[in-house]
N, C-alpha and C positions, 0 to 999 in steps of 0.2 A: 654846454659844449663850447669848444674853443672858438672865440670870435674871429672874424676876418679882419685883417689890418690893411688890406690894399697893397701889401708888399709885392704881390705877384702880378700887379697890373702891367699889361704889355709884355709879360714874359711868355715864352713859348714852351709848353710842356708836352712832350711826346710820350704817350702812354700806350703800352701794348695791352690787349685784352680789355679795352675801355668801353666796349659796347654794353656792358652790364656789370653788376656786382661791385667788387672793391675798386676795380679800375675806373668805372664810371663815377663812383662816389668821390674818388680823389679828383677826377676831372671837374665835377660840379663844385667842389670846395675851391679849387683854383679859379674856376670861372666866375665865382662871386667876387673875386678880386679884379676881374676884368682881364684874365689871362687868355692867351691863345692856346687852344687844345688840339693836338693832333691825335685823332682816334684811330689807332692802328690795330685793327681787329678783323676777324674773318667774316663775321655774320653780316650779310648784305640783304638777306631775305628773312621774313618772320618765321621763326621756328616755334611751334606750339609748346614744345617742352622747355625752350630757353627763351625767355622774353628779351626783347631788345635787339636792335641792329645798330650798325655804325651811323645810320641816318637818324634813327629815333634818338640816339644819344646826342647827336649833333644838335637836334632841335632843343633838347633839354639844356644843353650847354649854352646855346644862344639865349634861351629864355632866362638863364641864371645870370647873364651879363657878360659871358665870354664870347670869343670867336672860335668857331669850330671848323676843322678840316678833317672830314671822314676819309680814311684811306683803307682800302682792302689789303690787309696784310696777314698772311700766314707766316709766323716767325720761322718756320722751317724753310721758307723760300728766301734766299739771300737777295734775289733780284727785287722781290716785292718790298723788302725792307729798304733797300737802296732807293727805290722809286719813291717811297713814302718820305724818306729823309729829304730827298731832292725837292719834292713838292712842298714840304714844310719850310725849307730854306727859301724857296722861291716865293712862297706866299707870305711868310712872316719875317724873313730876313735872318733867321738863325734858329738855334735850339738852346734853351737855357736849362731845362730839366728833362731827364729821361727816367721814366718809371717802368721797370721791367716787371710787369704784373702777369703776363700770359703764362699759364701753367697747365700741365696735364697730370692726372693722378690715377693710380691704380693700386689699391691697398692689398696686393696679392703677394704671397711668398714666392720664393725662387722657382719652384717646380710648377706653380700655377700661373706664372707670368709669361704669356706668349712673347716671342721675339718681337712681333709687330708692336705690342704694347710697350715693351722696353724701349724700342726705337722711338716711339712717339714721345715718351717721357723725356728721354735724353735729348731729342731734337728740339722739343718745345722748351723745356726747362733750362737745360745747360747750354746747348748749342744756340738756341734762339736768343737767350740772354747775352751770350758772348757776341754774336753777330750784330745784334741791335746796338749794343754798347759800342762795338767797333765802328759802326757806321755813323753814330752820333758824336763820338769823341772829338773829331776834328772841329766840329762846330761848338761843342761844349767848352773847349779850350778857349774860345773867344768870348765866352759869357762871363759876366761879373758874378752871377749866381752859381752856375756850373755844378749841377748836382745829378748823380745817378742814384736811384733808389731801387733796390731789388726787394721784392716781396718774398723773402726766404728766411729760414730759421738760423739760430746760432749753430755753430759747428760743434754739436754735442756728440762725442764719440762713445757714449754709453751704448753697448751692444743691444740694449733694449730696443733702441730705435731702428735697428737694422734687421733684427731676427724675423719680424713678421712681414715686412715690406721692403726688403733690401733694395730692389730696383728703384722704387719711388724715392727712398732716402738718398741713394746715390745721385739721382737726377736732381733732386731738390737741393742737396748739398753742393752740387755743381754751381748753382746760382750763388750760393754763399761763398764759394771759393773764388768766384769772380770778384766779389766784394773784397775779399782778403788780398787778392793779387792786384787788382786795379787801384785800390785805395793807396797802396804803396807805390805803384808804378806812376800814378798821376798826382801824387801828393803835392799840394800847393797850387795845383791847377784845377782839379776837379774833386769835389767831395763825393765819396762813394760809400754808401751805407746800406744796411739791410734792415727791414722792418718786419716784425712777426707778431701776431696777436697772442695774447695770454690765454684767451678762450676761443671757442669756436665762433665763427662769424656766419651770420645767416646770408647765404647766397643761393643761387639756383643750383650750383654744384653741391652744396650741402644738402639741399632737398633731395637731389638725386642719390646721394650716398646714404643719407639717413632716413629718407622718406618724410612725408608731411607730418608735422607734429614735432619734428626735431628743433624747430625754430624757438620753442620755449626755453631751450637750453643754450641759446646763442645770443650774442650781442649784434647790434646793427653794424652795417658797413661804415657808419658815420665815425666810429671810434678809430678805424684805420685812416680814414680821410683826415681827421683832426690830427692824428699822430704824424702823418706824412706832411701835413701843412706845417706842423711845429718843426720838423726836420728841415724843411725848405727855408725856414727863417734863419737857420744856423749859418755861420760863416764857412768858407771852404776848408778851414782848419779842422772842422768837425767831420772827421772822416775815419773810415775803417771800423765803424761801430755796428754792433748787432743789437738793435733796439727792440724792446718789447713795448707794445702800444701803451699799455696802462702805466708803465714806468715813466715814460717821457711826458705823458699827460699829467701825472702827479707833480712832476717838476714844473709844469706850466700852471699849477695851482688847482687843477681839477680834483675835487674830493668826492663828488657824488657820481659814481659810475652806474648807478641805476638808470640814469638818463640814456645810457647806451644799450640797456637790456631790452630784448624783445618783450620779455615778461618780467618786469621788475620784481625782485625778491625770489625768483625761481633759481634753483641751483644751476650753475653754468657748466657746460661741457669744456674741460680743459683741452687746449690744443696740443698737437704733437711736439716732440723734441724738447720739452721743458721738464727737467728732472724733478722739480719741486712737486709736481703733481703725483707721479707714482710713489715718490718717497713719503709724502705726507698724507694725501687723501686716501690712498689705498690702505695704508696702515690704519687709518681711522675706520675705514669700512671693514677691515678685517677683525676688529675687536669683537669678541664673542658676545652674542646676544641670544635672545630666545629662539629656539628651533621650532619649526612648525610641528604640531601634534602628529604623532605617527599613526597612520591608518593602513589598513590592508587594501591591496588593489590586485585585481586579476588582470594579468598582462596578456599581450598578444601571443598566439600559439607559438611554440607548444605551451598549453595552459600550465601556468605555474604561479601559485600565489606568491606575491612579493610584498614586503612591507618596509617601511622606513621613510625617511624624509624625501628621498628621491621619488619613490613610488607615489607618495602623497602629492608631491609637486605635479607629477604627470597626471594624477587623477584630477587635480584642480584645473589643469590646462585642458584636459579632455572635456570636462563639464562646460568649459567656456567656448568650445569650438562651435562654429556654425557655417553654413554655406557662404555667407558674405565674407567671412575671414578667409575661407579657402579660395574663393574667387579673386579676392584682392591680392593674395600671396602667391599661389601656384608654385609652391616649393616643398621639397622634402628635406628635413633636417635630421641628421644622425648625430647622436651624442656619444662620445667615447669617454666614459667616466671612470676615474681611478679611485680606489678607496672603498670603504664600507658601502654596501648597497649599490656599488658601481656596475660596470659592464656596458653593454651597448644598448642604447635606447633610441627611439625615433619619434619624430613629429611629422606626420604626413599631412600636408596642406595642399595636396593635389586631388586626392580621392574625395568623392562626394561626402560632405559633412565633416571631413577631416578625421584623423585617427592618431592615437599615440600607442606606444607599447614597448615591451622589452624585446631586444633582439634587433636584427637588421631589418630595414624596410623591405617590402616586396619589390619595389622599384629602386633604381639607383638614386642615392641621395644627391641633392644639388649642393649641399653644404655639410661638411663634417666638422664638428666642434669637439675639441678634446680639452678636458679640464678635470679637476678633482670633484668628487661628489659634494664636498663642503662648499666649494666655490660655486657649483651649479645651483645648490639650494639658496645660497646667498644672492646669486644673480637674479633668480626669479623672485625671491623675497623682496629684493630692492625695489623692483617695479611695483609689486603689490603694496608695499608699505608707502610708496610715493602716492599711490591712489588713496590709501587710507588717510594720509596726511591731509588730503583735501577735505576729509570728513571729520577727522579728529586731530587737532593740533597737538595732542598729548602723545602721539605715537612717535617713538624714536626711530631714526634711520641708522643708528649704529649697527654694525655687523652686517650691513648689506653691501652688495657689490654690483655696480652697474656694468652691463655688458661691454660698453665702450672702454671703461676703466679696466675691466678684466683683460681685454685684448691688448690695450696699451701697456699694461704692466706685465704682460707675458703669461698671465694665469690662464688665458684662453687662447688656444691655437686653432686656426681656421684653415680649412682646405675647401676649395670650390668657389662658388659665385659670391664674391665679397659684397656686392650690392644687396643680395638676398640675406646675407649674414647680418649686415648692419641694420637691415629692415626688421630684424627679429626684435630689437628693443621696442620699436613702435608697435609691433604686433603684440608683445607682452603687455604693453600699456593698454591696448584696446581690449584684450581679453580680461585683464584684471579689473578694468573699469566696469565689467558686467557681473562681477562676483557679488 
């Protein structure tokens, strides 16, 4: 990992969303230099689903060697932002670095995104970043370091990144557009850059989106903290850049990135907005490989024998169901499959013992997934082969398609509860592990 140099000793770093996750990791990295950290976040009381408060973060920062100022800040509230900035200046004498980390996410398509959720993402991501930057800029102009760092992606206009979650992309790109505009507006005075991870990062938010078990496909928050620290060492002339964490750390001489992996050697989940993944990884996964043996299955009424790879896949799933899976999931999935052996299928994980079948479920589906039959079989086979890899290293994963990659590449369209949809990958892992 990137060693501390002491460069940030005595500097004041204002970080939104610093009570946990990436924000806290950046705070702790700076604290080891002896920096002053302003923890601008909402959480003041312990939440069983989200570990950490502004006060527990302050304790960790002080223990790491920094000075902490916990401030209750909802970035949607301009007055709370102003109050925190005033307290920071009064306590530490100024502000040297601003990290706009606070963010809201909802991976829903246009018709499935409530106005309230759209407003939340726009107000936290875009508006919150703009207002916090605006409040800090007068003080940043007086600093020798003077840096704004937004945790936001490159401005990639590939429609792929808009079609499945248009509202989130617009809100997140708003943060990136702040970088584009402010870097030019304050050139020579303040360095303004964006930082984005190459792979998924394990945070409480990721656990909520992907469910427990997703961490094996993630890197630690430390990689973002090290990348941010590397950026802070740059001069003011280093501005207007959209930086990928792994790239800048390679420039720093880091070669072994397994040190950042939650599970070294395990395949990593690519992050959004980076074209290299759908263009390369998906092509690799799409290469043809062995198809599961075709067997006959009797489907849900009206009774009708069906055979083929899809029917066989559902048979395997049905044999893997139990009350524990149903209790843990409580969701009904409907699959609209195009191509040979396609049609409407369902996976009922609300009824006792669970059920699968051909046709629509008896109750309304929580999630509707649309894809081709080929991609459906590849998607379920990908999870099965991953489990088999743990037993036999000779099994190839070519021709398999992970659910997340299917969604990101546009091969899988989702309507309904996105959290339950993302949880399906974990569910498939659990079921296949019992085969």
